[in-house]
VEXTI-864568 format. One record per residue (C-alpha): residue in one letter; x negated, y, z negated. Coordinates in Angstrom, 2 decimals, padded with zeros to 5 digits. Layout:
! VEXTI-864568
<res=a; px=X; py=Y; pz=Z>
...
This chain:
! VEXTI-864568
<res=x; px=001.67; py=040.33; pz=015.92>
<res=x; px=001.25; py=041.80; pz=012.47>
<res=x; px=003.15; py=039.50; pz=009.64>
<res=x; px=006.31; py=041.48; pz=008.13>
<res=x; px=005.95; py=042.33; pz=004.73>
<res=x; px=009.07; py=040.43; pz=003.38>
<res=x; px=007.39; py=037.16; pz=004.43>
<res=x; px=004.18; py=037.70; pz=002.63>
<res=x; px=005.17; py=036.47; pz=-000.63>
<res=x; px=006.50; py=033.28; pz=001.15>
<res=x; px=003.08; py=032.87; pz=002.71>
<res=x; px=001.17; py=033.50; pz=-000.48>
<res=x; px=003.32; py=030.83; pz=-002.04>
<res=x; px=003.28; py=028.19; pz=000.84>
<res=x; px=-000.46; py=028.56; pz=000.86>
<res=x; px=-000.87; py=028.20; pz=-003.00>
<res=x; px=001.53; py=024.95; pz=-002.77>
<res=x; px=-000.86; py=023.62; pz=000.03>
<res=x; px=-003.86; py=024.23; pz=-001.72>
<res=x; px=-002.37; py=022.43; pz=-005.01>
<res=x; px=-001.33; py=019.25; pz=-002.70>
<res=x; px=-004.92; py=019.20; pz=-001.33>
<res=x; px=-006.32; py=019.24; pz=-004.55>
<res=x; px=-003.99; py=016.55; pz=-005.85>
<res=x; px=-002.32; py=018.74; pz=-008.27>
<res=x; px=000.96; py=017.40; pz=-007.28>
<res=x; px=003.06; py=019.00; pz=-010.30>
<res=x; px=001.65; py=022.34; pz=-009.49>
<res=x; px=002.15; py=021.91; pz=-005.76>
<res=x; px=005.90; py=020.66; pz=-006.07>
<res=x; px=006.56; py=023.92; pz=-008.24>
<res=x; px=004.93; py=026.24; pz=-005.82>
<res=x; px=006.52; py=024.58; pz=-002.93>
<res=x; px=009.99; py=024.85; pz=-004.49>
<res=x; px=009.01; py=028.89; pz=-005.26>
<res=x; px=008.42; py=029.25; pz=-001.46>
<res=x; px=011.46; py=027.21; pz=-000.70>
<res=x; px=013.33; py=029.83; pz=-002.64>
<res=x; px=012.16; py=032.59; pz=-000.83>
<res=x; px=012.86; py=031.19; pz=002.34>
<res=x; px=016.39; py=030.61; pz=001.55>
<res=x; px=016.58; py=034.01; pz=000.23>
<res=x; px=015.44; py=035.48; pz=003.79>
<res=x; px=018.03; py=032.92; pz=005.58>
<res=x; px=015.07; py=031.16; pz=007.21>
<res=x; px=016.20; py=027.39; pz=007.05>
<res=x; px=013.14; py=026.27; pz=008.89>
<res=x; px=010.81; py=027.47; pz=006.34>
<res=x; px=012.86; py=026.41; pz=003.62>
<res=x; px=013.08; py=022.70; pz=004.99>
<res=x; px=009.24; py=022.42; pz=005.42>
<res=x; px=008.84; py=023.52; pz=001.90>
<res=x; px=011.07; py=020.88; pz=000.66>
<res=x; px=009.12; py=018.31; pz=002.70>
<res=x; px=006.06; py=019.46; pz=001.02>
<res=x; px=007.85; py=018.83; pz=-002.33>
<res=x; px=008.98; py=015.40; pz=-001.04>
<res=x; px=005.12; py=014.67; pz=-000.22>
<res=x; px=004.03; py=016.03; pz=-003.77>
<res=x; px=006.79; py=013.49; pz=-005.37>
<res=x; px=005.54; py=010.60; pz=-003.24>
<res=x; px=001.96; py=011.19; pz=-003.92>
<res=x; px=002.56; py=011.46; pz=-007.96>
<res=x; px=004.54; py=008.35; pz=-007.94>
<res=x; px=008.10; py=009.88; pz=-008.57>
<res=x; px=009.90; py=007.38; pz=-006.14>
<res=x; px=013.31; py=007.95; pz=-007.14>
<res=x; px=013.34; py=011.72; pz=-006.69>
<res=x; px=011.35; py=011.40; pz=-003.76>
<res=x; px=014.01; py=009.24; pz=-002.00>
<res=x; px=016.77; py=011.61; pz=-002.95>
<res=x; px=015.16; py=014.61; pz=-001.69>
<res=x; px=013.78; py=012.82; pz=001.56>
<res=x; px=017.43; py=011.48; pz=002.23>
<res=x; px=018.48; py=015.25; pz=001.80>
<res=x; px=016.04; py=016.70; pz=004.41>
<res=x; px=016.57; py=013.72; pz=006.84>
<res=x; px=020.26; py=014.55; pz=007.04>
<res=x; px=019.73; py=018.31; pz=007.20>
<res=x; px=020.39; py=020.00; pz=010.73>
<res=x; px=016.86; py=021.24; pz=010.77>
<res=x; px=015.75; py=017.52; pz=010.88>
<res=x; px=017.70; py=017.21; pz=014.13>
<res=x; px=016.54; py=020.25; pz=015.69>
<res=x; px=013.12; py=018.76; pz=016.80>
<res=x; px=011.66; py=015.04; pz=016.85>
<res=x; px=008.75; py=015.68; pz=015.01>
<res=x; px=010.77; py=017.06; pz=012.12>
<res=x; px=013.05; py=014.36; pz=011.97>
<res=x; px=010.30; py=011.87; pz=012.15>
<res=x; px=008.46; py=013.20; pz=009.36>
<res=x; px=011.54; py=013.06; pz=007.12>
<res=x; px=012.34; py=009.51; pz=008.00>
<res=x; px=008.86; py=008.33; pz=007.43>
<res=x; px=008.96; py=009.73; pz=003.88>
<res=x; px=012.42; py=008.26; pz=003.52>
<res=x; px=011.15; py=004.76; pz=004.78>
<res=x; px=008.26; py=004.83; pz=002.08>
<res=x; px=010.16; py=005.94; pz=-000.52>
<res=x; px=013.05; py=003.30; pz=-000.01>
<res=x; px=010.51; py=000.53; pz=000.35>
<res=x; px=009.08; py=001.62; pz=-003.02>
<res=x; px=012.26; py=001.20; pz=-004.45>
<res=x; px=012.90; py=-002.26; pz=-002.99>
<res=x; px=015.70; py=-001.16; pz=-000.40>
<res=x; px=013.99; py=-002.94; pz=002.39>
<res=x; px=016.64; py=-003.03; pz=004.95>
<res=x; px=017.18; py=000.77; pz=004.61>
<res=x; px=013.65; py=001.28; pz=004.70>
<res=x; px=013.32; py=-000.69; pz=007.92>
<res=x; px=016.07; py=001.39; pz=009.30>
<res=x; px=014.73; py=004.90; pz=008.48>
<res=x; px=011.24; py=003.86; pz=010.07>
<res=x; px=012.77; py=002.53; pz=013.19>
<res=x; px=014.59; py=005.90; pz=013.34>
<res=x; px=011.21; py=007.81; pz=012.87>
<res=x; px=009.41; py=005.62; pz=015.60>
<res=x; px=012.35; py=006.06; pz=018.00>
<res=x; px=012.27; py=010.09; pz=017.70>
<res=x; px=008.68; py=010.40; pz=018.69>
<res=x; px=008.04; py=007.17; pz=021.00>
<res=x; px=006.37; py=007.83; pz=024.26>
<res=x; px=005.65; py=011.50; pz=023.21>
<res=x; px=001.89; py=011.91; pz=023.54>
<res=x; px=001.97; py=015.25; pz=021.45>
<res=x; px=003.30; py=013.21; pz=018.48>
<res=x; px=001.10; py=010.07; pz=018.94>
<res=x; px=-000.05; py=010.61; pz=015.29>
<res=x; px=003.65; py=010.58; pz=014.00>
<res=x; px=004.24; py=007.63; pz=015.89>
<res=x; px=001.55; py=005.52; pz=014.63>
<res=x; px=002.60; py=006.60; pz=011.11>
<res=x; px=006.15; py=005.41; pz=011.89>
<res=x; px=004.79; py=002.22; pz=013.11>
<res=x; px=002.96; py=001.71; pz=010.03>
<res=x; px=005.97; py=002.56; pz=007.97>
<res=x; px=008.03; py=000.21; pz=009.99>
<res=x; px=005.42; py=-002.75; pz=009.73>
<res=x; px=004.94; py=-002.48; pz=005.92>
<res=x; px=008.88; py=-002.68; pz=005.31>
<res=x; px=009.13; py=-005.52; pz=007.83>
<res=x; px=006.32; py=-007.41; pz=006.23>
<res=x; px=007.47; py=-006.90; pz=002.68>
<res=x; px=010.97; py=-008.05; pz=003.77>
<res=x; px=009.51; py=-011.27; pz=004.81>
<res=x; px=010.16; py=-010.50; pz=008.56>
<res=x; px=006.75; py=-011.35; pz=009.73>
<res=x; px=007.01; py=-012.33; pz=013.33>
<res=x; px=008.90; py=-008.82; pz=013.87>
<res=x; px=006.13; py=-007.07; pz=011.88>
<res=x; px=003.46; py=-008.53; pz=014.17>
<res=x; px=005.52; py=-007.50; pz=017.25>
<res=x; px=005.45; py=-004.14; pz=015.90>
<res=x; px=001.48; py=-004.34; pz=015.17>
<res=x; px=001.30; py=-005.15; pz=018.83>
<res=x; px=002.97; py=-001.97; pz=019.68>
<res=x; px=000.94; py=000.11; pz=017.36>
<res=x; px=-002.29; py=-001.30; pz=018.81>
<res=x; px=-001.13; py=000.38; pz=022.10>
<res=x; px=-001.22; py=003.51; pz=020.50>
<res=x; px=-004.85; py=003.46; pz=019.37>
<res=x; px=-006.73; py=005.09; pz=022.40>
<res=x; px=-010.05; py=006.97; pz=022.29>
<res=x; px=-007.88; py=010.12; pz=021.61>
<res=x; px=-007.09; py=008.93; pz=018.13>
<res=x; px=-009.44; py=010.04; pz=015.45>
<res=x; px=-011.29; py=007.27; pz=013.39>
<res=x; px=-009.50; py=007.55; pz=010.00>
<res=x; px=-005.94; py=007.26; pz=011.76>
<res=x; px=-007.37; py=004.36; pz=013.83>
<res=x; px=-009.07; py=002.59; pz=010.84>
<res=x; px=-005.95; py=002.83; pz=008.64>
<res=x; px=-003.85; py=001.39; pz=011.55>
<res=x; px=-006.15; py=-001.51; pz=012.20>
<res=x; px=-006.14; py=-002.25; pz=008.37>
<res=x; px=-002.17; py=-002.57; pz=008.55>
<res=x; px=-002.35; py=-004.79; pz=011.76>
<res=x; px=-005.23; py=-006.99; pz=010.02>
<res=x; px=-002.96; py=-007.36; pz=006.97>
<res=x; px=-000.04; py=-008.84; pz=009.08>
<res=x; px=-002.48; py=-010.96; pz=010.89>
<res=x; px=-003.53; py=-012.35; pz=007.72>
<res=x; px=000.05; py=-012.88; pz=006.46>
<res=x; px=000.94; py=-014.75; pz=009.63>
<res=x; px=-002.17; py=-016.95; pz=009.24>
<res=x; px=-003.86; py=-015.33; pz=012.14>
<res=x; px=-007.01; py=-015.39; pz=009.96>
<res=x; px=-009.35; py=-015.00; pz=012.58>
<res=x; px=-007.52; py=-012.02; pz=013.98>
<res=x; px=-007.24; py=-010.69; pz=010.45>
<res=x; px=-010.78; py=-010.80; pz=009.75>
<res=x; px=-011.56; py=-009.07; pz=013.41>
<res=x; px=-008.97; py=-006.18; pz=012.81>
<res=x; px=-010.16; py=-005.44; pz=009.34>
<res=x; px=-013.85; py=-005.31; pz=010.92>
<res=x; px=-012.62; py=-002.95; pz=013.29>
<res=x; px=-011.02; py=-000.89; pz=010.41>
<res=x; px=-014.17; py=-001.21; pz=008.36>
<res=x; px=-016.23; py=000.54; pz=011.59>
<res=x; px=-013.68; py=003.61; pz=011.69>
<res=x; px=-013.23; py=004.31; pz=008.05>
<res=x; px=-016.04; py=006.13; pz=006.24>
<res=x; px=-017.17; py=006.38; pz=002.57>
<res=x; px=-018.48; py=009.91; pz=003.29>
<res=x; px=-015.11; py=011.01; pz=004.52>
<res=x; px=-012.90; py=009.61; pz=001.86>
<res=x; px=-014.53; py=007.07; pz=-000.83>
<res=x; px=-011.16; py=006.61; pz=-002.47>
<res=x; px=-009.68; py=005.37; pz=000.83>
<res=x; px=-012.79; py=003.34; pz=001.54>
<res=x; px=-012.54; py=001.60; pz=-002.05>
<res=x; px=-008.84; py=000.80; pz=-001.39>
<res=x; px=-009.59; py=-000.69; pz=002.13>
<res=x; px=-012.26; py=-002.87; pz=000.83>
<res=x; px=-010.36; py=-004.03; pz=-002.06>
<res=x; px=-007.42; py=-004.80; pz=-000.04>
<res=x; px=-009.43; py=-006.53; pz=002.83>
<res=x; px=-011.19; py=-008.61; pz=000.08>
<res=x; px=-007.79; py=-009.61; pz=-001.30>
<res=x; px=-006.49; py=-010.68; pz=001.88>
<res=x; px=-009.64; py=-012.86; pz=002.81>
<res=x; px=-009.44; py=-014.26; pz=-000.64>
<res=x; px=-005.91; py=-015.42; pz=-000.27>
<res=x; px=-007.07; py=-016.77; pz=003.09>
<res=x; px=-009.63; py=-018.88; pz=001.31>
<res=x; px=-012.46; py=-017.11; pz=002.98>
<res=x; px=-015.30; py=-017.11; pz=000.51>
<res=x; px=-017.91; py=-016.13; pz=003.23>
<res=x; px=-020.52; py=-013.18; pz=003.30>
<res=x; px=-017.89; py=-010.95; pz=004.83>
<res=x; px=-015.69; py=-011.18; pz=001.88>
<res=x; px=-018.44; py=-010.65; pz=-000.61>
<res=x; px=-019.73; py=-007.41; pz=001.47>
<res=x; px=-015.78; py=-006.02; pz=001.00>
<res=x; px=-015.92; py=-006.96; pz=-002.67>
<res=x; px=-019.24; py=-005.26; pz=-003.34>
<res=x; px=-018.30; py=-002.21; pz=-001.25>
<res=x; px=-015.09; py=-001.99; pz=-003.06>
<res=x; px=-016.91; py=-002.33; pz=-006.60>
<res=x; px=-019.64; py=000.55; pz=-005.87>
<res=x; px=-016.79; py=002.86; pz=-004.26>
<res=x; px=-014.41; py=002.27; pz=-007.20>
<res=x; px=-017.29; py=003.09; pz=-009.57>
<res=x; px=-018.22; py=006.25; pz=-007.71>
<res=x; px=-014.42; py=007.33; pz=-007.53>
<res=x; px=-013.88; py=006.76; pz=-011.16>
<res=x; px=-010.78; py=004.81; pz=-010.56>
<res=x; px=-007.78; py=004.28; pz=-013.10>
<res=x; px=-007.67; py=001.62; pz=-015.62>
<res=x; px=-005.33; py=-000.28; pz=-013.07>
<res=x; px=-007.90; py=000.19; pz=-010.28>
<res=x; px=-010.56; py=-001.48; pz=-012.64>
<res=x; px=-008.54; py=-004.31; pz=-013.66>
<res=x; px=-007.37; py=-005.11; pz=-009.98>
<res=x; px=-011.07; py=-005.13; pz=-009.00>
<res=x; px=-011.95; py=-007.26; pz=-011.73>
<res=x; px=-009.20; py=-009.68; pz=-010.40>
<res=x; px=-010.94; py=-009.86; pz=-006.95>
<res=x; px=-014.25; py=-010.59; pz=-008.14>
<res=x; px=-012.72; py=-013.05; pz=-010.66>
<res=x; px=-011.08; py=-014.82; pz=-007.59>
<res=x; px=-014.30; py=-014.78; pz=-005.45>
<res=x; px=-015.96; py=-016.79; pz=-008.61>
<res=x; px=-013.27; py=-019.14; pz=-008.37>
<res=x; px=-013.24; py=-019.70; pz=-004.68>
<res=x; px=-017.17; py=-020.38; pz=-004.90>
<res=x; px=-016.80; py=-022.74; pz=-007.83>
<res=x; px=-018.10; py=-020.50; pz=-010.50>
<res=x; px=-015.08; py=-021.37; pz=-012.92>
<res=x; px=-016.98; py=-020.02; pz=-016.15>
<res=x; px=-017.38; py=-016.45; pz=-014.72>
<res=x; px=-013.70; py=-016.57; pz=-013.37>
<res=x; px=-012.32; py=-017.57; pz=-016.70>
<res=x; px=-014.77; py=-015.18; pz=-018.75>
<res=x; px=-013.23; py=-012.10; pz=-016.59>
<res=x; px=-009.56; py=-013.41; pz=-016.57>
<res=x; px=-008.92; py=-014.69; pz=-020.20>
<res=x; px=-008.97; py=-011.06; pz=-021.59>
<res=x; px=-007.36; py=-009.49; pz=-018.57>
<res=x; px=-004.19; py=-011.25; pz=-019.96>
<res=x; px=-004.14; py=-008.57; pz=-022.59>
<res=x; px=-004.01; py=-005.93; pz=-020.03>
<res=x; px=-001.05; py=-007.33; pz=-017.97>
<res=x; px=001.28; py=-004.45; pz=-018.92>
<res=x; px=-001.07; py=-002.12; pz=-017.14>
<res=x; px=-000.69; py=-004.10; pz=-013.99>
<res=x; px=002.06; py=-004.31; pz=-011.39>
<res=x; px=003.88; py=-007.80; pz=-012.17>
<res=x; px=002.83; py=-009.36; pz=-009.19>
<res=x; px=-000.99; py=-008.78; pz=-009.76>
<res=x; px=-000.49; py=-010.02; pz=-013.16>
<res=x; px=001.17; py=-013.25; pz=-011.80>
<res=x; px=-001.93; py=-013.68; pz=-009.28>
<res=x; px=-004.36; py=-013.27; pz=-012.27>
<res=x; px=-002.48; py=-015.85; pz=-014.04>
<res=x; px=-002.41; py=-018.32; pz=-011.16>
<res=x; px=-006.27; py=-018.06; pz=-010.66>
<res=x; px=-006.89; py=-018.28; pz=-014.22>
<res=x; px=-004.71; py=-021.44; pz=-014.54>
<res=x; px=-006.48; py=-022.94; pz=-011.61>
<res=x; px=-009.98; py=-022.33; pz=-012.92>
<res=x; px=-009.16; py=-023.51; pz=-016.49>
<res=x; px=-007.49; py=-026.67; pz=-014.78>
<res=x; px=-010.82; py=-027.30; pz=-012.91>
<res=x; px=-012.62; py=-027.21; pz=-016.30>
<res=x; px=-010.50; py=-029.83; pz=-017.66>
<res=x; px=-008.18; py=-027.59; pz=-020.06>
<res=x; px=-004.93; py=-029.32; pz=-019.06>
<res=x; px=-002.46; py=-028.06; pz=-021.97>
<res=x; px=-003.39; py=-024.53; pz=-021.68>
<res=x; px=-003.78; py=-024.02; pz=-018.01>
<res=x; px=-000.32; py=-025.65; pz=-017.81>
<res=x; px=001.00; py=-023.06; pz=-019.97>
<res=x; px=-000.58; py=-020.36; pz=-017.97>
<res=x; px=000.37; py=-021.65; pz=-014.63>
<res=x; px=004.30; py=-021.56; pz=-015.95>
<res=x; px=003.50; py=-018.02; pz=-017.02>
<res=x; px=002.50; py=-017.31; pz=-013.43>
<res=x; px=005.84; py=-018.89; pz=-012.03>
<res=x; px=007.60; py=-016.64; pz=-014.46>
<res=x; px=005.89; py=-013.45; pz=-013.42>
<res=x; px=006.09; py=-014.14; pz=-009.75>
<res=x; px=009.98; py=-014.77; pz=-010.11>
<res=x; px=010.35; py=-011.41; pz=-012.19>
<res=x; px=008.55; py=-009.75; pz=-009.27>
<res=x; px=010.87; py=-011.44; pz=-006.88>
<res=x; px=007.65; py=-012.92; pz=-004.91>
<res=x; px=009.60; py=-016.07; pz=-004.24>
<res=x; px=006.94; py=-017.64; pz=-001.68>
<res=x; px=004.18; py=-016.98; pz=-004.24>
<res=x; px=006.26; py=-018.74; pz=-007.00>
<res=x; px=007.15; py=-021.61; pz=-004.78>
<res=x; px=003.23; py=-022.05; pz=-004.28>
<res=x; px=002.72; py=-022.12; pz=-007.81>
<res=x; px=005.39; py=-024.62; pz=-008.36>
<res=x; px=004.12; py=-026.84; pz=-005.45>
<res=x; px=000.53; py=-026.92; pz=-007.05>
<res=x; px=001.91; py=-027.66; pz=-010.38>
<res=x; px=003.88; py=-030.59; pz=-008.97>
<res=x; px=000.67; py=-031.75; pz=-007.21>
<res=x; px=-001.16; py=-031.54; pz=-010.73>
<res=x; px=001.37; py=-033.52; pz=-012.36>
<res=x; px=001.26; py=-036.40; pz=-009.84>
<res=x; px=-002.36; py=-036.92; pz=-010.57>
<res=x; px=-003.26; py=-040.24; pz=-012.68>
<res=x; px=-004.34; py=-038.56; pz=-015.91>
<res=x; px=-000.79; py=-037.00; pz=-016.33>
<res=x; px=001.08; py=-039.95; pz=-015.20>
<res=x; px=-000.72; py=-041.85; pz=-017.70>
<res=x; px=-000.21; py=-039.35; pz=-020.59>
<res=x; px=-003.82; py=-038.30; pz=-020.52>
């Protein structure tokens, strides 16, 4: 059927917007999607308008404009078009869940993700959306500290990963499941799920994703005190992929922290301190919790070297940073470590 002429400007604007989004030019994509949305509105086509606003929401998410993303996602999730088909409602609520989580509004993020999952559950044609919804739900539950509930949702997610699901999607899902396994002290299962993810993700398809996965897996393994060959492979793969991608300054700093943590666990305190001491000047570049992790590892490494006074100062700094990041469990862990240190004979004796 020939395309009517009055739609051709919309089609051109839509194609331009999607091409910009694929090139990761999110500002251009947002503007072009807005132009397409306006054209759709002029022609009275609510569905086309809605889909272009959805693309604007994706651009806002991908460029890190979380507040604006949440506001626009809430608008399209509440729009009648979202209620016209399960897949549309699910897409809007998945984006809403991600943005709410990014704003720290975790109970609302859980609710939005649960709505998305409920809309497409049991629908084979929308299995990919169901997987995305489950991942959003698991992430919000895990960040809320509701780890038992997150693990139950992981087991539901696992049932969706059939042979019909492509490798990238399955790899990302196994990555999420592995993360929750580590967080719930299922260390062996965490390693196994991350191995399954590594088998399915490929640097030839998406080297940036490969870098982020391997760095994330290394971080989980290091927090579980796994200083084995598998952890070192993750670190080396992440370092190489990050170098190829040409990561941001934050990416490079986070990668340095992972390597320093490895040195600490393997007993090479000098190398850990050499990396981490200058890293403190770069804390404004890092997320607060990441800076706190760096202080924690640095403080422990300096304590192992007998540098008591400065290490105690840095460990106190880690407590403050974790508190600022509302990472109460990590903050409590540092406090427990400090309490155990101060009970040692050399401190009790004033040494």
